[in-house]
C-alpha positions in Angstrom: -13.6 -12.0 -14.4 -15.5 -15.5 -14.6 -15.2 -18.9 -14.0 -13.7 -19.4 -17.4 -10.6 -16.9 -16.9 -10.3 -18.3 -13.6 -10.3 -22.3 -14.8 -7.7 -21.3 -18.0 -5.3 -18.9 -15.5 -4.9 -21.7 -12.7 -4.1 -24.6 -15.2 -1.5 -22.4 -16.3 -0.1 -21.8 -12.6 -0.8 -25.5 -12.0 1.4 -26.5 -15.5 4.2 -23.8 -14.3 4.5 -25.5 -10.8 4.7 -28.8 -12.0 6.9 -28.2 -15.0 9.4 -25.7 -13.0 9.4 -28.1 -9.8 8.4 -25.1 -7.5 5.9 -27.4 -5.7 8.8 -29.9 -4.9 12.3 -27.9 -4.9 12.4 -26.6 -1.7 10.3 -23.4 -2.5 7.1 -24.7 -0.7 4.7 -27.2 -1.4 1.1 -26.8 -2.4 -0.9 -23.8 -3.1 -3.1 -21.4 -0.3 -6.1 -19.6 -1.5 -8.0 -16.6 -0.1 -11.0 -14.7 -1.2 -12.9 -11.7 -0.4 -16.7 -10.9 0.0 -17.1 -9.8 -3.7 -19.6 -11.0 -6.0 -18.8 -14.9 -7.0 -15.6 -14.5 -5.0 -15.8 -17.6 -3.1 -17.0 -19.3 -6.7 -13.9 -18.0 -8.2 -11.7 -19.5 -4.9 -13.6 -23.3 -5.5 -12.7 -23.2 -9.0 -9.1 -22.5 -8.3 -9.2 -25.2 -5.5 -10.8 -27.8 -8.0 -8.5 -27.3 -10.8 -5.0 -27.3 -8.6 -6.5 -30.4 -6.7 -7.4 -31.8 -9.8 -3.9 -31.8 -11.0 -2.6 -33.3 -7.7 -1.2 -30.0 -6.0 -2.6 -29.6 -2.3 -4.6 -26.8 -1.7 -5.1 -24.8 1.3 -8.2 -22.7 1.8 -8.3 -20.1 4.0 -11.6 -19.1 6.1 -13.7 -17.1 4.1 -13.9 -14.3 3.2 -10.0 -13.1 4.5 -8.5 -10.0 3.9 -5.4 -9.4 1.3 -2.7 -9.1 4.1 -3.7 -12.5 6.0 -3.3 -14.4 2.3 0.1 -13.3 2.2 1.1 -14.2 5.4 -0.1 -17.0 4.8 2.1 -18.5 2.1 5.1 -18.5 4.5 3.4 -19.2 7.1 2.4 -22.4 6.0 4.9 -22.8 3.7 3.5 -23.0 -0.1 5.0 -22.7 -3.5 2.2 -20.1 -4.1 -0.5 -18.0 -2.8 -3.7 -16.8 -4.7 -6.0 -14.3 -4.0 -9.2 -13.4 -5.6 -10.5 -9.8 -4.9 -10.6 -6.6 -6.5 -9.3 -4.8 -3.9 -10.7 -1.1 -4.2 -12.2 -1.5 -7.8 -15.6 -0.8 -8.6 -18.5 -3.1 -7.3 -18.7 -5.0 -10.5 -14.8 -6.3 -10.8 -13.1 -9.1 -9.6 -9.4 -10.3 -9.9 -7.0 -12.9 -9.0 -3.8 -11.9 -7.7 -0.9 -14.3 -7.5 2.1 -14.9 -4.8 5.0 -16.4 -4.7 7.2 -18.4 -2.4 8.7 -15.8 -0.6 5.5 -14.4 0.0 5.5 -11.2 -2.5 3.3 -10.7 -5.7 4.6 -12.3 -8.8 7.2 -10.6 -10.7 9.3 -10.9 -14.1 9.7 -13.3 -15.4 7.4 -16.1 -13.6 4.8 -13.5 -14.5 5.6 -14.1 -18.8 5.9 -17.4 -18.3 2.3 -18.1 -16.7 1.0 -15.4 -19.4 2.2 -17.9 -22.0 1.1 -20.8 -20.7 -2.4 -19.3 -20.1 -2.1 -18.8 -24.0 -1.4 -22.5 -24.5 -4.3 -23.7 -22.6 -6.6 -26.4 -24.3 -10.1 -27.0 -24.2 -11.2 -26.0 -20.9 -13.6 -28.9 -20.4 -10.7 -31.1 -20.1 -9.2 -29.8 -17.2 -9.9 -31.9 -14.5 -11.4 -30.8 -11.7 -11.3 -32.3 -8.1 -14.6 -32.7 -5.8 -14.8 -30.4 -2.8 -14.3 -33.3 -0.3 -10.9 -34.4 -1.9 -8.0 -35.2 0.5 -5.7 -32.6 -0.9 -7.6 -29.6 -0.3 -7.1 -28.5 3.3 -9.8 -26.2 5.1 -7.9 -23.9 7.8 -9.5 -22.8 10.9 -8.4 -19.5 12.8 -5.0 -20.6 13.5 -3.6 -18.9 10.2 -5.3 -15.5 11.5 -3.9 -15.9 15.5 -0.2 -16.9 13.9 -1.0 -13.1 12.3 -1.9 -11.1 14.5 0.6 -12.4 17.0 3.6 -11.9 14.6 2.8 -8.2 13.1 0.7 -6.8 16.9 5.0 -6.4 18.3 6.1 -4.9 15.6 3.4 -2.8 14.8 2.2 -1.6 18.5 5.5 -1.1 19.5 7.2 -1.4 22.6 4.7 -2.6 25.6 2.6 -4.5 23.3 0.5 -7.2 24.3 2.2 -10.7 23.6 0.3 -13.5 21.6 -2.9 -14.1 21.7 -3.0 -11.5 24.7 -5.2 -8.6 25.1 -5.8 -5.9 27.4 -3.7 -3.7 30.4 -0.2 -3.9 30.0 -0.4 -3.7 26.3 0.5 -1.0 24.0 -2.7 1.3 24.7 -2.1 1.1 28.4 1.9 2.0 28.2 1.0 5.4 26.4 -1.7 6.4 28.4 -5.5 7.1 28.4 -7.1 5.3 25.2 -7.3 7.2 22.0 -11.3 8.2 20.7 -10.5 6.4 17.0 -13.3 5.9 14.5 -12.9 3.3 12.1 -14.4 2.2 8.9 -13.8 -1.4 6.7 -15.8 0.6 4.0 -17.9 -2.7 3.3 -14.9 -4.9 3.2 -13.4 -8.0 4.5 -10.5 -6.6 6.7 -13.2 -5.5 9.7 -12.9 -8.8 12.4 -9.2 -9.1 12.0 -8.4 -4.9 12.4 -10.8 -4.9 15.8 -9.1 -7.9 16.7 -5.7 -7.0 16.2 -6.4 -3.4 18.3 -7.5 -5.8 21.2 -4.5 -7.9 21.4 -2.3 -4.7 21.2 -3.8 -3.5 23.8 -5.7 -0.6 22.3 -9.3 0.7 23.1 -12.0 -0.7 20.6 -12.8 1.9 18.0 -16.0 3.2 17.1 -16.9 1.0 13.7 -18.8 3.1 11.4 -22.2 1.1 11.4 -23.4 1.7 7.7 -19.8 -0.2 6.6 -19.5 -2.1 9.3 -20.0 -5.6 7.2 -18.8 -7.0 4.0 -21.2 -5.9 1.6 -20.4 -6.4 -2.3 -22.5 -3.7 -3.7 -20.9 -1.2 -1.3 -23.9 0.7 -0.9 -23.0 3.7 0.7 -20.2 4.6 -1.1 -20.0 6.2 -4.8 -16.7 4.0 -5.5 -15.3 1.9 -2.6 -11.9 3.7 -2.4 -10.7 5.7 0.3 -8.8 7.8 -1.8 -11.8 8.6 -3.5 -13.9 12.1 -2.7 -16.7 11.3 -0.3 -15.5 7.6 0.4 -14.7 8.9 3.7 -17.8 10.9 4.8 -19.7 8.7 7.1 -16.5 8.2 9.3 -15.6 11.6 9.1 -19.1 12.9 10.3 -19.1 10.3 13.1 -16.1 11.6 14.1 -16.9 15.2 13.7 -20.2 13.8 16.3 -18.2 11.8 18.4 -15.0 14.6 19.4 -13.0 11.7 18.0 -9.1 12.1 18.0 -8.2 9.7 14.7 -10.4 7.9 11.7 -8.5 4.8 10.0 -10.1 3.9 6.9 -9.8 0.1 5.3 -9.7 -0.1 1.3 -12.0 -3.2 0.8 -9.5 -6.1 1.2 -8.0 -4.5 3.9 -4.1 -3.7 2.5 -4.8 -0.1 2.8 -5.1 2.0 5.1 -6.3 5.6 5.2 -5.9 8.0 8.0 -7.8 11.3 9.6 -7.1 13.7 11.9 -8.3 16.6 13.4 -7.5 19.9 11.5 -7.0 23.1 14.5 -9.5 25.9 14.1 -7.2 28.4 13.0 -6.8 26.5 10.1 -3.1 26.9 9.6 -1.6 23.4 10.1 -1.1 21.5 6.0 -2.5 25.0 4.6 -0.2 24.2 1.6 -0.8 20.6 2.0 -4.5 21.1 1.5 -3.6 22.5 -2.0 -2.2 19.5 -2.9 -4.4 17.4 -5.6 -3.5 14.3 -3.6 -5.2 15.7 -0.6 -7.4 12.5 -0.7 -10.8 13.8 -0.3 -10.4 16.4 1.8 -13.0 16.8 3.3 -16.5 18.8 3.0 -15.4 20.8 6.3 -12.2 22.2 7.6 -12.3 21.0 10.7 -10.7 17.4 9.3 -7.9 16.6 7.6 -7.5 13.3 5.3 -4.0 12.8 4.8 -2.2 12.0 1.8 0.1 8.6 1.6 3.0 10.5 1.4 2.6 12.4 4.7 1.2 8.7 6.2 4.7 7.3 4.9 7.0 9.9 6.1 5.1 9.9 9.7 5.1 6.1 10.1 8.9 5.7 8.4 9.6 8.1 11.2 8.0 6.6 14.0 9.5 3.2 13.2 12.7 4.5 12.8 13.1 6.1 16.0 11.1 3.0 17.8 14.0 0.6 16.3 16.9 3.2 16.7 18.4 1.4 20.3 17.9 -1.9 18.5 21.4 -4.5 18.1 22.9 -2.9 14.5 20.8 0.1 13.7 22.2 1.0 10.7 21.3 -2.5 9.1 17.8 -0.7 9.0 16.5 -0.1 5.7 12.9 1.6 4.5 11.7 2.3 1.1 9.0 3.7 -1.3 9.1 4.2 -4.8 9.9 6.6 -7.3 6.8 7.9 -7.8 6.3 8.8 -3.9 8.1 11.8 -1.6 11.2 12.2 -1.8 10.8 13.1 2.5 11.3 9.4 3.2 15.2 9.2 1.9 16.1 12.5 4.4 14.2 11.1 7.4 16.5 8.0 6.7 19.0 9.3 6.0 19.1 11.6 9.2 18.1 8.2 11.4 21.3 6.5 10.1 19.4 4.0 8.0 19.6 2.5 4.5 16.8 4.2 2.1 15.7 1.9 -1.0 13.9 3.5 -4.2 11.8 1.0 -6.0 9.9 1.1 -9.3 5.9 1.3 -7.9 4.1 -1.8 -6.9 4.7 -3.7 -3.6 5.9 -6.7 -5.4 8.7 -4.1 -5.7 9.1 -2.5 -2.5 8.5 -6.1 -0.5 12.0 -7.2 -2.2 13.8 -4.1 -1.5 16.1 -6.0 1.1 16.7 -8.7 -0.9 19.8 -7.4 -3.2 21.3 -5.6 -0.1 23.0 -7.7 2.5 23.2 -7.2 5.6 20.0 -5.1 5.7 17.0 -5.8 7.3 13.2 -4.3 6.0 11.3 -1.9 8.7 9.1 -0.2 6.9 8.1 0.4 3.1 5.0 2.5 1.6 4.0 3.7 -2.1 1.8 7.4 -2.0 -1.4 5.1 -3.0 -2.3 4.4 0.8 -0.1 1.4 0.8 2.3 0.4 3.9 4.3 -2.2 5.1 5.4 -2.6 8.6 8.3 -5.0 9.0 8.8 -7.6 7.1 5.7 -9.9 8.8 3.8 -9.5 5.5 5.8 -8.9 2.3 3.2 -6.7 0.8 1.0 -3.6 1.7 -0.8 -4.2 4.7 -3.7 -2.0 6.1 -3.9 -4.2 9.4 -0.4 -3.4 10.7 -0.5 0.2 9.5 -3.5 0.8 11.4 -1.5 -0.6 14.7 1.8 1.5 14.0 -0.4 4.7 13.3 -2.8 4.1 16.7 0.8 4.1 18.6 2.0 7.2 16.9 -0.9 9.4 17.7 -1.2 7.7 21.6 2.4 8.3 21.9 2.2 11.8 20.6 -0.9 12.9 22.7 1.4 11.2 25.6 3.8 14.1 24.8 1.2 17.1 24.3 1.2 16.6 20.6 -1.3 16.2 18.0 -0.1 13.9 14.5 0.1 17.1 12.9 2.3 18.7 14.8 4.5 15.6 14.6 4.4 16.0 10.8 4.9 19.7 11.3 8.3 19.0 13.2 9.4 16.4 10.0 9.2 19.2 7.7 10.5 21.7 9.9 13.7 19.1 9.9 14.1 18.2 6.4 11.8 21.0 4.0 8.8 21.1 3.0 7.3 18.7 0.5 4.2 19.4 -1.4 3.2 16.5 -3.7 0.6 16.3 -6.6 -0.6 14.3 -9.0 -2.2 14.7 -12.8 -3.9 11.9 -14.9 -4.0 12.0 -18.8 -6.5 9.8 -20.6 -5.6 8.8 -23.7 -5.8 5.9 -25.9 -2.1 6.7 -27.0 -0.1 6.5 -23.8 2.9 4.3 -25.4 2.9 7.2 -28.6 3.0 10.0 -25.9 5.3 8.4 -24.1 8.0 7.5 -27.4 7.6 11.4 -28.6 8.4 13.0 -24.9 11.6 10.6 -24.9 12.4 12.0 -28.5 12.0 15.7 -27.6 11.7 16.1 -24.3 11.0 19.6 -22.4 13.5 21.9 -22.1 11.2 23.6 -19.1 7.8 23.7 -17.3 6.5 26.7 -16.4 9.8 28.8 -16.5 11.5 26.2 -14.9 14.6 24.6 -16.0 14.7 20.7 -16.8 18.0 19.9 -15.0 18.3 16.3 -15.7 15.6 13.8 -17.0 16.4 9.7 -16.1 15.0 7.1 -18.9 14.1 4.0 -17.1 13.7 2.1 -20.2 16.1 -0.6 -21.4 17.8 -2.8 -19.1 18.6 -1.9 -16.7 16.7 0.8 -16.3 18.7 3.1 -14.4 19.9 4.5 -10.9 17.4 5.1 -8.6 17.7 7.5 -5.9 20.1 5.1 -3.4 22.3 4.7 -6.9 21.4 1.1 -7.6 19.9 0.3 -10.9 15.9 -0.4 -11.1 14.3 -2.8 -13.4 13.5 -1.6 -16.8 10.1 0.3 -16.8 8.1 2.8 -19.2 9.0 5.9 -17.1 10.2 9.2 -17.5 11.8 10.9 -14.3 12.1 15.2 -14.9 14.6 16.8 -12.5 14.4 20.8 -11.8 15.5 22.6 -9.1 13.3 22.2 -6.2 11.0 20.0 -7.9 10.4 16.7 -10.0 8.0 15.3 -12.2 7.5 11.6 -12.9 5.2 10.2 -15.5 4.4 7.0 -16.0 1.4 4.9 -18.5 -0.9 2.8 -16.2 -0.4 -0.7 -15.5 -4.2 -1.1 -16.0 -6.2 1.8 -17.7 -5.4 3.9 -21.0 -3.9 7.0 -19.2 -0.6 8.7 -18.3 0.0 9.1 -14.5 2.0 12.1 -13.5 3.5 12.7 -10.3 4.6 15.9 -9.3 7.0 17.1 -6.4 8.2 20.5 -5.1 11.0 20.7 -2.3 11.4 23.8 -0.3 13.7 24.5 2.5 12.6 26.7 5.0 16.0 28.6 5.3 15.5 31.1 7.7 11.7 31.6 6.9 8.9 30.0 8.9 7.0 26.8 8.0 3.6 28.3 7.0 6.1 30.5 4.2 7.8 27.8 3.2 3.9 25.8 2.5 3.2 29.2 0.6 5.9 29.0 -1.7 5.3 25.6 -2.4 2.0 26.1 -3.1 2.6 29.0 -5.5 5.0 27.0 -7.3 2.7 24.0 -7.8 0.3 25.2 -9.9 2.3 26.7 -12.9 4.0 23.8 -12.9 0.9 21.3 -13.2 -0.2 23.6 -16.0 3.2 23.7 -17.8 3.1 19.6 -17.8 -1.0 19.6 -19.1 -0.2 22.0 -21.8 3.2 19.8 -22.4 1.5 16.4 -22.9 -1.4 18.0 -24.7 1.2 19.0 -27.6 2.9 15.4 -27.6 
């Protein structure tokens, strides 16, 4: 990522806008640009603005730095044709990136991505690309009005009944309605979400959380974490240490650009809650001590999905509600939706698909979507993952659970008691030949994994790619899904690294057993399934 890459990419975006007429055909006008606080992010954002304005396209610059969900929101709020966010999300400190949004506020998808890639390849000498001056009248610099509009839109949707109105805060809002203040620890993890997160929490009427001081301010070097990703082991150590010291009831953590959310909760002293889930490879960093549990993305997704479906049950036309998740996420949300009389959509991985889940389903309204990698969308205020809206929804859930005399873990226990245990895990094979391995598995698929027979295989290659769990066709993708009795294995090559990612799920109904017994059974089945999958991949 350097100025040459940014200049060529932006020139291609500008060419696509002008040639396709997207900038003047009812699909928005101009481009909104934002950036995080990483090294050179502001320089790259200036380069984007200069190239666009140099070609005669209006540019809307958001205040710097800003979280990614605000940029995604701003595309529709400002009515632009495109949005550009300079961010590498939770990648290492040396990285940076270029995220492109279309006029519907969601990330770019085919065929537009391919059309722009072709234009990048045909960009001429970079020195010949005109650059506007920073003082160009085509470059509009926005103040706080976009952020306030975001808060006024997201707070009522995410913070539940009784949330404060536009621009409001304090007594009478969600926190006051649900009882005494929740003792919460929050970390922005050296990222850019902190200010907007704290404003959102105040406007919703919740008490201000304790902020991890060493990670409170944006810092592109991320000095207190080895890897600035809340999924990585050790990333939440400082937040959990503060939580233990303060006797907190909840920990929430943003990733560096604020689009993801990690959640940790106290675990009972006897260690019984989520005992089997602790064995899952996706139990994030699982904490150094046993008194706190970092929830998986699938667990948070199920909790938030169930909570939002419960909160919206009394609204008009409840059967038009739609929740969505991906082919690699847990199947628990689909069962929760069916029990609530709501629709469920299964998409390919990535929020560019989740955010559009309701688009091809007339008469539905998007209530919630998530992916297992800590991404959540509460309502359609932001058509991308939004860690701030998700944090508000989690605060509401935790506060209301406490008001009912329950913990967050007990709420999750209740979901699995009704719908069965859903234990998920991941396995990654680093390989220089992911395409060859996927081809071998297609040509000679395994008949069993660890003694459990493969009941069916779904290959999403081709066009369309095959049916999702909701019966509707998915776009073509290099994905294999193996279905076993009470289990599922999904394999796909990584889109950014030389590796194959594998997602496992074990399901166990209670059928007269205790929840703890069903969880033990799921954990006992997981180990041989992982071992068998490792052997299959090694032999492919």
